[in-house]
KOLMAR-669785 format. One record per residue (C-alpha): residue number from 1; x, y, z. Coordinates in pm, 1 decimal. Each point is the difference from the previous one (the first is absolute). Last residue first. Example, Ala and Ser with C-alpha at 12.3 -4.5 7.8 and 13.67 -1.06 7.14 Angstrom:
2
@num 2 | c1 1367.0 | c2 -106.0 | c3 714.0
@num 1 | c1 -137.0 | c2 -344.0 | c3 66.0
END
This chain:
302
@num 302 | c1 1384.8 | c2 -2934.3 | c3 -601.5
@num 301 | c1 79.6 | c2 183.2 | c3 319.9
@num 300 | c1 -252.5 | c2 276.3 | c3 58.8
@num 299 | c1 152.7 | c2 305.7 | c3 161.3
@num 298 | c1 -157.5 | c2 101.4 | c3 336.3
@num 297 | c1 -248.6 | c2 279.9 | c3 52.0
@num 296 | c1 -69.1 | c2 143.6 | c3 350.5
@num 295 | c1 257.7 | c2 265.3 | c3 90.8
@num 294 | c1 69.6 | c2 227.6 | c3 -297.0
@num 293 | c1 -354.0 | c2 -34.2 | c3 -126.5
@num 292 | c1 -121.0 | c2 102.9 | c3 346.2
@num 291 | c1 195.4 | c2 326.4 | c3 -8.7
@num 290 | c1 -120.0 | c2 99.9 | c3 -347.0
@num 289 | c1 -355.0 | c2 -103.5 | c3 89.9
@num 288 | c1 6.7 | c2 235.0 | c3 299.6
@num 287 | c1 110.6 | c2 292.3 | c3 -218.4
@num 286 | c1 -266.0 | c2 -86.4 | c3 -263.0
@num 285 | c1 -301.4 | c2 -58.9 | c3 225.9
@num 284 | c1 -49.5 | c2 336.0 | c3 172.7
@num 283 | c1 -11.9 | c2 206.6 | c3 -320.0
@num 282 | c1 -164.5 | c2 -298.5 | c3 -167.0
@num 281 | c1 -310.5 | c2 40.3 | c3 216.5
@num 280 | c1 -44.0 | c2 369.1 | c3 -80.6
@num 279 | c1 54.6 | c2 -59.6 | c3 -372.4
@num 278 | c1 -357.1 | c2 15.9 | c3 -134.1
@num 277 | c1 -145.0 | c2 274.4 | c3 223.5
@num 276 | c1 340.2 | c2 171.6 | c3 -1.3
@num 275 | c1 -12.9 | c2 30.3 | c3 -378.1
@num 274 | c1 -350.2 | c2 143.0 | c3 3.9
@num 273 | c1 -359.1 | c2 -106.6 | c3 -51.7
@num 272 | c1 -55.5 | c2 -332.6 | c3 -175.7
@num 271 | c1 -265.0 | c2 62.3 | c3 -266.5
@num 270 | c1 237.6 | c2 192.6 | c3 -224.8
@num 269 | c1 330.4 | c2 57.8 | c3 182.6
@num 268 | c1 64.0 | c2 370.5 | c3 71.1
@num 267 | c1 -298.0 | c2 47.1 | c3 228.4
@num 266 | c1 196.7 | c2 108.5 | c3 307.4
@num 265 | c1 92.2 | c2 -129.7 | c3 349.7
@num 264 | c1 -362.6 | c2 -106.2 | c3 27.4
@num 263 | c1 -261.9 | c2 89.2 | c3 263.4
@num 262 | c1 168.7 | c2 311.0 | c3 137.4
@num 261 | c1 -33.3 | c2 133.2 | c3 355.1
@num 260 | c1 375.2 | c2 71.2 | c3 28.4
@num 259 | c1 20.9 | c2 -180.7 | c3 333.0
@num 258 | c1 -218.6 | c2 -282.0 | c3 -126.8
@num 257 | c1 203.4 | c2 -19.2 | c3 -320.4
@num 256 | c1 319.6 | c2 -54.4 | c3 199.2
@num 255 | c1 -166.9 | c2 -267.5 | c3 213.5
@num 254 | c1 -127.9 | c2 -177.0 | c3 -311.2
@num 253 | c1 358.3 | c2 -0.8 | c3 -128.6
@num 252 | c1 110.6 | c2 -161.8 | c3 324.7
@num 251 | c1 -279.1 | c2 -257.8 | c3 -13.6
@num 250 | c1 100.8 | c2 -115.5 | c3 -348.2
@num 249 | c1 363.4 | c2 -27.3 | c3 105.2
@num 248 | c1 -104.6 | c2 -197.5 | c3 308.5
@num 247 | c1 -193.7 | c2 -240.3 | c3 -222.4
@num 246 | c1 292.2 | c2 -46.4 | c3 -238.3
@num 245 | c1 252.1 | c2 -47.1 | c3 281.5
@num 244 | c1 -218.0 | c2 -265.2 | c3 166.7
@num 243 | c1 -51.9 | c2 -175.0 | c3 -334.1
@num 242 | c1 373.3 | c2 2.6 | c3 -70.6
@num 241 | c1 69.7 | c2 -147.6 | c3 343.6
@num 240 | c1 -252.7 | c2 -280.9 | c3 -46.7
@num 239 | c1 110.9 | c2 -87.8 | c3 -352.4
@num 238 | c1 368.9 | c2 -8.8 | c3 93.8
@num 237 | c1 -77.2 | c2 -212.5 | c3 307.2
@num 236 | c1 -194.0 | c2 -245.9 | c3 -217.8
@num 235 | c1 289.3 | c2 -22.4 | c3 -245.7
@num 234 | c1 252.5 | c2 -53.1 | c3 279.6
@num 233 | c1 -221.3 | c2 -260.9 | c3 166.1
@num 232 | c1 -17.2 | c2 -200.0 | c3 -322.3
@num 231 | c1 377.9 | c2 37.6 | c3 -46.9
@num 230 | c1 67.3 | c2 239.3 | c3 -280.4
@num 229 | c1 170.0 | c2 -61.2 | c3 -332.3
@num 228 | c1 194.3 | c2 193.1 | c3 -257.2
@num 227 | c1 97.7 | c2 -105.3 | c3 -352.9
@num 226 | c1 -174.4 | c2 312.6 | c3 -130.5
@num 225 | c1 -241.1 | c2 -145.1 | c3 -259.0
@num 224 | c1 -41.4 | c2 -364.2 | c3 108.5
@num 223 | c1 18.7 | c2 49.9 | c3 380.3
@num 222 | c1 -147.8 | c2 348.9 | c3 18.6
@num 221 | c1 -312.2 | c2 -87.2 | c3 -201.0
@num 220 | c1 -182.3 | c2 -308.4 | c3 126.5
@num 219 | c1 148.2 | c2 -51.5 | c3 344.9
@num 218 | c1 49.4 | c2 360.6 | c3 108.4
@num 217 | c1 -317.1 | c2 110.7 | c3 -176.4
@num 216 | c1 -212.6 | c2 -266.3 | c3 173.5
@num 215 | c1 136.7 | c2 76.8 | c3 348.6
@num 214 | c1 -32.3 | c2 376.2 | c3 -52.3
@num 213 | c1 -354.1 | c2 -42.4 | c3 -135.0
@num 212 | c1 -108.2 | c2 -200.3 | c3 304.0
@num 211 | c1 161.6 | c2 240.3 | c3 247.9
@num 210 | c1 -145.4 | c2 303.5 | c3 -175.7
@num 209 | c1 -352.2 | c2 -143.5 | c3 -3.3
@num 208 | c1 21.7 | c2 -80.8 | c3 372.9
@num 207 | c1 109.2 | c2 353.8 | c3 91.8
@num 206 | c1 -258.2 | c2 163.5 | c3 -226.0
@num 205 | c1 -275.2 | c2 -209.6 | c3 156.7
@num 204 | c1 124.2 | c2 88.5 | c3 348.7
@num 203 | c1 -16.6 | c2 370.6 | c3 -83.2
@num 202 | c1 -342.8 | c2 -44.9 | c3 -156.8
@num 201 | c1 -130.3 | c2 -175.6 | c3 311.0
@num 200 | c1 132.2 | c2 283.0 | c3 217.5
@num 199 | c1 -191.1 | c2 247.0 | c3 -213.9
@num 198 | c1 91.5 | c2 291.6 | c3 -224.5
@num 197 | c1 -269.3 | c2 239.0 | c3 -120.9
@num 196 | c1 32.3 | c2 263.7 | c3 273.6
@num 195 | c1 369.1 | c2 73.5 | c3 -69.9
@num 194 | c1 172.9 | c2 217.7 | c3 259.7
@num 193 | c1 -260.5 | c2 40.3 | c3 276.2
@num 192 | c1 -143.4 | c2 -340.9 | c3 -90.2
@num 191 | c1 321.7 | c2 -190.4 | c3 81.1
@num 190 | c1 -75.6 | c2 -367.8 | c3 -70.2
@num 189 | c1 -379.2 | c2 -2.4 | c3 1.0
@num 188 | c1 -174.9 | c2 -303.3 | c3 147.4
@num 187 | c1 -227.1 | c2 -194.1 | c3 -229.0
@num 186 | c1 2.6 | c2 -20.5 | c3 -377.9
@num 185 | c1 0.1 | c2 -359.9 | c3 -120.7
@num 184 | c1 -35.9 | c2 17.1 | c3 -378.4
@num 183 | c1 113.5 | c2 360.7 | c3 -44.8
@num 182 | c1 307.1 | c2 -43.6 | c3 219.3
@num 181 | c1 83.1 | c2 -332.9 | c3 -160.0
@num 180 | c1 -21.9 | c2 155.2 | c3 -346.8
@num 179 | c1 200.4 | c2 313.7 | c3 72.2
@num 178 | c1 260.8 | c2 -151.0 | c3 231.7
@num 177 | c1 73.8 | c2 -282.6 | c3 -242.9
@num 176 | c1 30.6 | c2 240.4 | c3 -292.2
@num 175 | c1 234.2 | c2 237.0 | c3 183.3
@num 174 | c1 213.8 | c2 -281.8 | c3 143.4
@num 173 | c1 18.2 | c2 -178.4 | c3 -335.5
@num 172 | c1 104.8 | c2 329.4 | c3 -162.0
@num 171 | c1 281.8 | c2 28.6 | c3 254.1
@num 170 | c1 110.3 | c2 -359.2 | c3 -63.8
@num 169 | c1 5.7 | c2 65.9 | c3 -374.9
@num 168 | c1 209.6 | c2 314.1 | c3 40.2
@num 167 | c1 232.0 | c2 -170.2 | c3 249.8
@num 166 | c1 79.3 | c2 -274.5 | c3 -257.8
@num 165 | c1 1.6 | c2 216.7 | c3 -314.9
@num 164 | c1 331.0 | c2 149.7 | c3 110.3
@num 163 | c1 163.0 | c2 -345.0 | c3 22.8
@num 162 | c1 -142.9 | c2 -102.9 | c3 -336.7
@num 161 | c1 155.0 | c2 309.1 | c3 -158.6
@num 160 | c1 332.4 | c2 -77.6 | c3 165.2
@num 159 | c1 -17.4 | c2 -357.0 | c3 -132.4
@num 158 | c1 -15.5 | c2 122.3 | c3 -360.8
@num 157 | c1 -256.1 | c2 -195.5 | c3 -208.2
@num 156 | c1 175.0 | c2 -145.5 | c3 -305.4
@num 155 | c1 -244.4 | c2 -294.0 | c3 -19.5
@num 154 | c1 172.6 | c2 -170.1 | c3 294.2
@num 153 | c1 212.8 | c2 96.6 | c3 296.1
@num 152 | c1 327.9 | c2 -103.2 | c3 165.2
@num 151 | c1 115.8 | c2 -174.6 | c3 -318.9
@num 150 | c1 19.8 | c2 241.4 | c3 -287.7
@num 149 | c1 213.8 | c2 303.4 | c3 63.2
@num 148 | c1 -143.3 | c2 350.8 | c3 -27.7
@num 147 | c1 98.4 | c2 247.5 | c3 -266.1
@num 146 | c1 -202.7 | c2 290.4 | c3 136.6
@num 145 | c1 279.7 | c2 251.3 | c3 19.2
@num 144 | c1 -106.8 | c2 331.1 | c3 155.0
@num 143 | c1 18.9 | c2 -130.3 | c3 352.9
@num 142 | c1 147.6 | c2 -350.7 | c3 7.0
@num 141 | c1 -216.0 | c2 -303.5 | c3 79.0
@num 140 | c1 131.5 | c2 -343.2 | c3 105.2
@num 139 | c1 250.5 | c2 112.8 | c3 264.4
@num 138 | c1 -259.7 | c2 244.1 | c3 125.5
@num 137 | c1 -227.8 | c2 -277.1 | c3 121.8
@num 136 | c1 54.6 | c2 -14.6 | c3 378.3
@num 135 | c1 166.8 | c2 343.2 | c3 -6.9
@num 134 | c1 -328.0 | c2 165.2 | c3 -95.7
@num 133 | c1 -24.2 | c2 163.8 | c3 -341.0
@num 132 | c1 -379.6 | c2 16.9 | c3 -25.6
@num 131 | c1 -14.9 | c2 27.9 | c3 380.1
@num 130 | c1 212.6 | c2 316.4 | c3 -10.3
@num 129 | c1 -227.2 | c2 147.7 | c3 -268.7
@num 128 | c1 -305.9 | c2 -62.2 | c3 217.2
@num 127 | c1 196.0 | c2 143.0 | c3 293.1
@num 126 | c1 -32.2 | c2 331.1 | c3 -184.0
@num 125 | c1 -363.5 | c2 4.2 | c3 113.7
@num 124 | c1 102.7 | c2 64.9 | c3 361.3
@num 123 | c1 227.3 | c2 300.8 | c3 -47.2
@num 122 | c1 -200.9 | c2 127.9 | c3 -294.2
@num 121 | c1 -329.1 | c2 28.4 | c3 189.3
@num 120 | c1 33.0 | c2 10.8 | c3 379.2
@num 119 | c1 357.6 | c2 131.4 | c3 -8.5
@num 118 | c1 -83.2 | c2 285.8 | c3 -238.6
@num 117 | c1 -318.3 | c2 100.4 | c3 184.9
@num 116 | c1 173.2 | c2 -31.6 | c3 336.9
@num 115 | c1 265.6 | c2 250.0 | c3 -107.1
@num 114 | c1 -252.5 | c2 264.1 | c3 -106.9
@num 113 | c1 -232.9 | c2 -73.5 | c3 293.8
@num 112 | c1 278.3 | c2 58.6 | c3 252.7
@num 111 | c1 144.2 | c2 310.5 | c3 -166.0
@num 110 | c1 -337.8 | c2 172.7 | c3 -30.9
@num 109 | c1 -115.6 | c2 -103.2 | c3 346.4
@num 108 | c1 314.7 | c2 146.9 | c3 155.4
@num 107 | c1 0.7 | c2 307.4 | c3 -227.0
@num 106 | c1 -352.9 | c2 115.3 | c3 92.2
@num 105 | c1 8.5 | c2 290.1 | c3 -250.4
@num 104 | c1 30.7 | c2 282.5 | c3 255.9
@num 103 | c1 366.6 | c2 -55.9 | c3 82.3
@num 102 | c1 115.5 | c2 -46.8 | c3 -357.4
@num 101 | c1 -169.4 | c2 -216.5 | c3 -261.7
@num 100 | c1 201.8 | c2 1.0 | c3 -324.9
@num 99 | c1 312.5 | c2 169.6 | c3 135.4
@num 98 | c1 64.8 | c2 -198.5 | c3 317.6
@num 97 | c1 -198.5 | c2 -296.9 | c3 -135.0
@num 96 | c1 273.4 | c2 -59.5 | c3 -256.3
@num 95 | c1 245.4 | c2 -89.0 | c3 276.5
@num 94 | c1 -212.3 | c2 -296.0 | c3 108.4
@num 93 | c1 -20.5 | c2 -120.0 | c3 -360.9
@num 92 | c1 377.2 | c2 36.7 | c3 -36.8
@num 91 | c1 46.6 | c2 -194.3 | c3 325.2
@num 90 | c1 -200.5 | c2 -290.0 | c3 -144.4
@num 89 | c1 212.1 | c2 6.3 | c3 -317.3
@num 88 | c1 320.2 | c2 3.9 | c3 207.8
@num 87 | c1 -116.4 | c2 -293.5 | c3 211.7
@num 86 | c1 -101.1 | c2 -201.1 | c3 -306.1
@num 85 | c1 347.6 | c2 45.7 | c3 -148.2
@num 84 | c1 166.8 | c2 -75.7 | c3 334.3
@num 83 | c1 -175.7 | c2 -337.5 | c3 12.1
@num 82 | c1 175.1 | c2 -102.0 | c3 -323.9
@num 81 | c1 -152.3 | c2 -92.6 | c3 -334.9
@num 80 | c1 284.5 | c2 -33.1 | c3 -249.1
@num 79 | c1 -104.2 | c2 117.5 | c3 -344.7
@num 78 | c1 79.6 | c2 -137.5 | c3 -346.5
@num 77 | c1 26.9 | c2 -368.1 | c3 95.6
@num 76 | c1 -311.1 | c2 -99.4 | c3 -194.0
@num 75 | c1 -162.8 | c2 -92.4 | c3 330.9
@num 74 | c1 74.2 | c2 351.0 | c3 126.2
@num 73 | c1 -141.7 | c2 158.4 | c3 -315.3
@num 72 | c1 -327.2 | c2 -187.3 | c3 60.7
@num 71 | c1 -3.5 | c2 122.3 | c3 360.6
@num 70 | c1 55.2 | c2 354.5 | c3 -130.0
@num 69 | c1 -297.7 | c2 -44.3 | c3 -232.6
@num 68 | c1 -211.1 | c2 -124.6 | c3 291.1
@num 67 | c1 100.7 | c2 314.0 | c3 199.5
@num 66 | c1 -67.6 | c2 264.5 | c3 -264.9
@num 65 | c1 -380.0 | c2 -8.6 | c3 -0.5
@num 64 | c1 -16.1 | c2 26.4 | c3 377.5
@num 63 | c1 260.3 | c2 277.7 | c3 2.7
@num 62 | c1 -196.1 | c2 204.0 | c3 -255.3
@num 61 | c1 -327.8 | c2 -51.9 | c3 186.6
@num 60 | c1 159.1 | c2 105.5 | c3 327.9
@num 59 | c1 158.7 | c2 317.2 | c3 -137.3
@num 58 | c1 -315.1 | c2 107.1 | c3 -181.2
@num 57 | c1 -226.2 | c2 -69.6 | c3 296.9
@num 56 | c1 203.4 | c2 165.2 | c3 274.7
@num 55 | c1 -255.3 | c2 -96.1 | c3 264.3
@num 54 | c1 -247.2 | c2 246.8 | c3 153.1
@num 53 | c1 -206.2 | c2 -187.9 | c3 258.8
@num 52 | c1 -368.1 | c2 53.2 | c3 88.3
@num 51 | c1 -134.2 | c2 -353.0 | c3 -48.8
@num 50 | c1 -122.6 | c2 85.6 | c3 -350.8
@num 49 | c1 357.7 | c2 107.0 | c3 -71.3
@num 48 | c1 125.9 | c2 -339.6 | c3 116.6
@num 47 | c1 -257.0 | c2 -177.3 | c3 -220.0
@num 46 | c1 122.4 | c2 189.4 | c3 -306.0
@num 45 | c1 358.5 | c2 -64.0 | c3 110.3
@num 44 | c1 -68.9 | c2 -372.8 | c3 1.1
@num 43 | c1 -174.0 | c2 21.0 | c3 -337.6
@num 42 | c1 298.1 | c2 177.3 | c3 -158.1
@num 41 | c1 231.8 | c2 -254.7 | c3 164.4
@num 40 | c1 -202.1 | c2 -283.1 | c3 -154.7
@num 39 | c1 22.4 | c2 166.9 | c3 -339.5
@num 38 | c1 377.6 | c2 27.6 | c3 33.5
@num 37 | c1 31.1 | c2 -356.9 | c3 129.4
@num 36 | c1 -219.5 | c2 -148.0 | c3 -274.4
@num 35 | c1 196.2 | c2 183.8 | c3 -269.2
@num 34 | c1 337.2 | c2 -100.0 | c3 147.1
@num 33 | c1 -111.1 | c2 -360.5 | c3 53.5
@num 32 | c1 -106.5 | c2 -25.0 | c3 -364.8
@num 31 | c1 325.0 | c2 162.9 | c3 -114.8
@num 30 | c1 209.9 | c2 -242.3 | c3 207.3
@num 29 | c1 -196.0 | c2 -298.2 | c3 -133.1
@num 28 | c1 48.5 | c2 113.8 | c3 -360.5
@num 27 | c1 371.2 | c2 69.7 | c3 67.3
@num 26 | c1 86.9 | c2 -349.3 | c3 122.6
@num 25 | c1 -278.3 | c2 -251.9 | c3 57.4
@num 24 | c1 -130.8 | c2 -198.3 | c3 -297.1
@num 23 | c1 -215.0 | c2 -229.5 | c3 215.3
@num 22 | c1 -140.2 | c2 282.6 | c3 212.4
@num 21 | c1 -62.2 | c2 214.1 | c3 -309.3
@num 20 | c1 -186.8 | c2 -282.9 | c3 -175.3
@num 19 | c1 -217.1 | c2 -59.4 | c3 307.7
@num 18 | c1 -80.3 | c2 371.2 | c3 22.4
@num 17 | c1 -105.5 | c2 6.1 | c3 -364.3
@num 16 | c1 -212.1 | c2 -313.9 | c3 43.4
@num 15 | c1 -176.0 | c2 153.8 | c3 305.0
@num 14 | c1 -49.3 | c2 351.1 | c3 -140.5
@num 13 | c1 -220.4 | c2 -68.6 | c3 -303.1
@num 12 | c1 -244.2 | c2 -252.0 | c3 147.8
@num 11 | c1 14.7 | c2 180.8 | c3 334.7
@num 10 | c1 -101.8 | c2 332.2 | c3 -158.0
@num 9 | c1 -295.8 | c2 -161.7 | c3 -174.2
@num 8 | c1 -115.1 | c2 -174.8 | c3 317.8
@num 7 | c1 17.5 | c2 316.1 | c3 212.1
@num 6 | c1 -168.1 | c2 210.7 | c3 -267.8
@num 5 | c1 -282.7 | c2 -254.5 | c3 -27.0
@num 4 | c1 -41.7 | c2 0.2 | c3 378.4
@num 3 | c1 -8.5 | c2 381.5 | c3 9.6
@num 2 | c1 -274.7 | c2 3.8 | c3 -263.3
@num 1 | c1 56.6 | c2 137.6 | c3 -351.1
END
């Protein structure tokens, strides 16, 4: 089977499943984020080792897989996430390098890459769960209890699910716009030393596509399904900032692979490469989207 056929087949199966998980939220979303984060951390440490570092792979992968589940428990009211908790965990990782790496095991690089791998993957992707239960819609959607009131949305679609789909759709619009405009126009390279295939025209195309899709989604989907609205300029600003974050996220992962001299982060996804190859943009997008969705939307008065 060709790589293109594998890519299409995987997308046909994975896309509806992912959409269902986003809409359902709760434990299924937490488990999905945990699996993606753990695999992403494994790929990150693989690249780090190719770059000459010696991260604490097992510790980092375990923490990355655990963090989205802890976030889920926090939203259920079972665990209180406090800054001191994260500080103690980080210090435990630093302490572990004393015995697991020692003086001759490059402890500074080991500790730094171990912590960065967890933050870069699980730390950022967990904002997907936070968006799903964002304060702007949380009154209409309770974690673990999907009895949602009629009125602020239609067809039984939870507003938190729609809110999470918003930055995902805008990110995909940026990727698609950059790809097709870049191929159609070509021209000056964006940052050839990092990613030789990306062009300035493609970056602009992704920016414009994101702004248009953000404006259309805000008017056509957020208003009827989530009872939230954006001003036209607010929607356009959201699209532009998400596109910038997505493109920078893509470039950052390319930079990591350049240092490690690897083409793909792995081959774990049929026809698509690795987890980081598919989620690199969202790693940068989700935290920014969480902030913007707390600032820009306004309730729709009916």
